[in-house]
N, C-alpha and C positions, 0 to 999 in steps of 0.2 A: 764480483762487479756484474752489474746488470748491462747486458748488452742493448746498443742504442739501435733501435730498428730504423730501417731506412729501405722500402720497396723500389724506389728507383733505383738506388745504388745496387741493391741485390741483384738486378736485373742487368745491370751495366757488367758487374762481375761475372754474372751468368753468361750472359751472350760473348765477352770477352774470352771465358774458358771454353766455350762451343767452339767458338771461332778456331782457338788455338786446336783444340784437340782434334778438330775435324781436318787439320794440315797432316797431324803426325804418320797417317797410313802412307801417304804419298812420300814422305822422307823415309818410313821404313822400306820401302822400295828403292829408294836412290840410295840408301846406305848400305843395303845388303847386296848391291852391284861391286862394293869393294872389302865388305867384312861379312864374316859368318855370324850366323844367330848369336854365338857365344860371347865373340868379342864385341858384337853390338851390345848385348845386354849387360856385359861386363864394364863398359866405359859409359853407357848410360845410367847405368846404376853408381857409377862414382859420382858423377855431376848429380844427380839427383840427392844421394847421400851429403854432398857439401850444401847443397840449396836447403834440404830439411835442417841440417845442422844449425846453418845460419840464423833460418828461422825459429826453431828453439832456443838457440842463445840471445839472439835480439830480446825474445819474450821471457827470458828468466826462467825456462823452464829445464835449463840442461840438467839440475841435480835430479830433475824427474826420472830421467833417461836410465842412469844406472840403477836407481831405485827400481824402476818398474823392471829393468832385465834381471835383476836380483831375485824380485817378488814371483817372476813366472818365468824362468828360463825356458823350459821345454816348449812352455806355450809360444813363445816369440820365436823358437828354433824352427818350430813346425809351422808358423807364420812366414817367416822369412824363406823357408823352403818350398812353400806355394809361391809367395809372391814377395820379392820380384824374380827369384830363379827360375821355380819351373813355369809359372806363367809365360814370361817372356820368352823363355827358351823356345816353348812350345808354339806362342804365337808368332814368332820371328820366324822358326824354321817352316810354318806353314806359309807365311807370306813370302818364303822363298821359293815355294811350289806353286803358289797360285797367283793369277793375276789379283793386282790390288782390289779391283771391282766386285771380285767375288769373294776374298777374303773378309772384307769389311763388314758385309751384312751377314753373313755367317758366323764370324766370331760375336756379333751384336746379339745372336740368339741367345746369350748368357742370361738374358733378360728374361726369357721364355723357359730357360731351363730353371732358373733360380726357383720359383715356386714347385715344381715337381720334387726338388731335392730340400728344399726347406721343409716341406711338409712333414715327412716322417721324422726329419730331425729334429726339429722345433715343435712337433706334435700338434701341426698346424692342418685345418682340413681344408682339402683344395674344393673349390665351387665348381660348378659345371662350367662357370663361364672361364676359369682358369684352366680347365681342361680343354675347352675350346682354343682358348687361345694358344696353347701347348700345340693343338694339332694345326693351327693356323701358321704358326712360327715354323713349324719343322717341314709344314707343306711349302711354306715358302722357300727354306733352306734347299729343298728337293728341286724345286723349280728353278734356282739359281745354278744349283750343281748340274743340272741336266740340261741347264739351256733351254729349258721348258719341253724337251720332247723324253717320254721316255724310252724311246728307242735310243738315246744317247747314254743310256744307263753303263755302258761299256767305255766310256769316253770321259768318266768322272775320274779326276785325279784325287784316288782315295787317300794317298797320303796326305796332300796338303789339306783336304777337308777334315779327315781324321785329326789331323794335328791342331787345325783351327777351333775345332769341336773341341778337342782335349784341352785346349787353353780356355775355352768359355768354362768348361767343368771345373777346372781348377781355380777359375776365379770365383764360381760360385761357392766352392769348398771354402774358400778364403773369407769370403762374405759370411757365412754361415756360422764359422768359427769366431769370427768378429763379434757375431751378434751379442749384445749383453756386455760387451768389453767398455767399461766405465772410464778409461784412461782416456786422454787427450787425443784427439785423431792424430794430429801431427806427431806429436812424441810417441803413439803407437807406431805409426808408419814408418819414423826414423828408427825404432828398435828391429823392426821387419827387416828393413833395409841394413843396418848394422848387421844382422844376424845372416843375412843374405848373401853379402858381397864376399863374406871369407868362403863361402860355399862355391861361388862363381870365380874365385882365384883359385881354388883346388882344382875345379874342372879343367881351369884354362892349365895349371900345370900338367895335368893328366893328358887332355885332349888337344888344347889349344896351342896356335902357334902364332906369332904375331909378326907377320911381314910388314915390309913398309906400308904404311897407311896413307890412303891419298885424302886430298881435301873434302872431299865426297863424305869420306867414312869419318873422319874426325869431327865436321861439321854436323853430320848425322848422330853420332853420339853426344854431341852436346845439347842440338835441339832437341833430341827425344828425351834427356835427362831432365832439361829446362821445362819443355811443354807437353810432355806426358808423363812424367814421373813427379815431377817436382812442383813447380810454380802454380802451374794449374789447379791441382789437387788444395792447393793453399787457398786459392782465388775461389774454387767450388765451395768449400768449406765455409770460408768468409760469406758467401752468397746465400747461402741457405741459414746462416746462424743470423744475418741481420734482416732476413725476408720477413715480412707481415705475413706474407702468402706464399709457403714454400713450395705449395704444389705450382704455382704458376713458373717459378724457379727450374725446378726439377724436370717439367716438361719440356724445356729447351734441350734436354738430352737427345729427344727423339729428331733434332734438327742435325744431329753429328754424323750419322751413317750417310744422311743424304749430301750434305755438304761434302764429306770425305770423298765420295764418288764422283761429284763433280769436280772437285782437285784433281784426282787422279785422271778422268778423262782430259781436263786443261793441260795438266803439266806433265804426264806421263804418256798423253797420245793413246789409252787405252780406249777400244771401242765397246761404249755400253750398251749391250743387247736390251730390247724390252724385256726379255724374261727375268734380267737383273732388276726392273724397275717393279715387275711384277710381284717378285720374291721380297724383296724389299716392303712393298706395301703390305703384303701378308705377315710378315715378322712385327712391324711396327704396329700393324691391326690386332695380331695375336699378343701384344705386350699392351697396348692402349686401351682396348676395348673392356677387359676385365676390371682396369684402373677407372675407367668412366662408370662402369657399372655400379662398381663398390662405393665410389662416391655418393652417386646417385641414391644408393640405398641407404647410405648413411643420413645424407640431409633429408631424405623421406622419413626416417626414424625421428630425426630432430624436431622435424616438423610436426 
């Protein structure tokens, strides 16, 4: 069935998704005041699983899920171990150790890390602009981590920075493994979640304890399951599918870390130092400049 294109509606879906995604970092910090990273991942994953299951069921694709898992069990077990299990455990643990205003831009460096990892695995050549982008991106991470002072190297929260960078690495590996996967994206994500959730339950039985959870913890699990791992993913895929110019929609993603830091400042009261904005500008430039140059090169060749 041919998808009906509608750029205006695609931009609406994209803007709603970006707005929702930009709020989740604030919710991470609030929920982690009552929950451990393992508890938060497990609860949010359960909510996400219900959302994705409902979407697949309503679209008449439920039979594809079991068929897909039977065809590639090891593949989806590996993906499920990466996302949601390892990725969100590392990410939430990093947020537990860092201010949100630092964790957000450091995590967003996955977009800079991806070309470095994808090049050898997918046998893609790295351009000099991509290498420059990587240097700019991790220069930005260094500025954020040190507060813009090389003398502040001893004050870096190495555990927090390391955990968030590990989450970025895991996300890149997950994305690379998914390259070439021809399965419907929502069906594929549900398969990953169905494989990852039992792993989280086993970890809870081995290491977790569930004392009485307060309203912030419960609300946080539901919010993150809906608007980080569930509904927003469906909205974003819809936006890209119906867009006549997908690049205009995908460029909205640059707003997520900027808006995230604004919400963190407003609702958590974190002071946003100039070094964070400087580092963020470098990270976004490191992501955006190679993309702009590549588009200019392709348009010049087409002309």
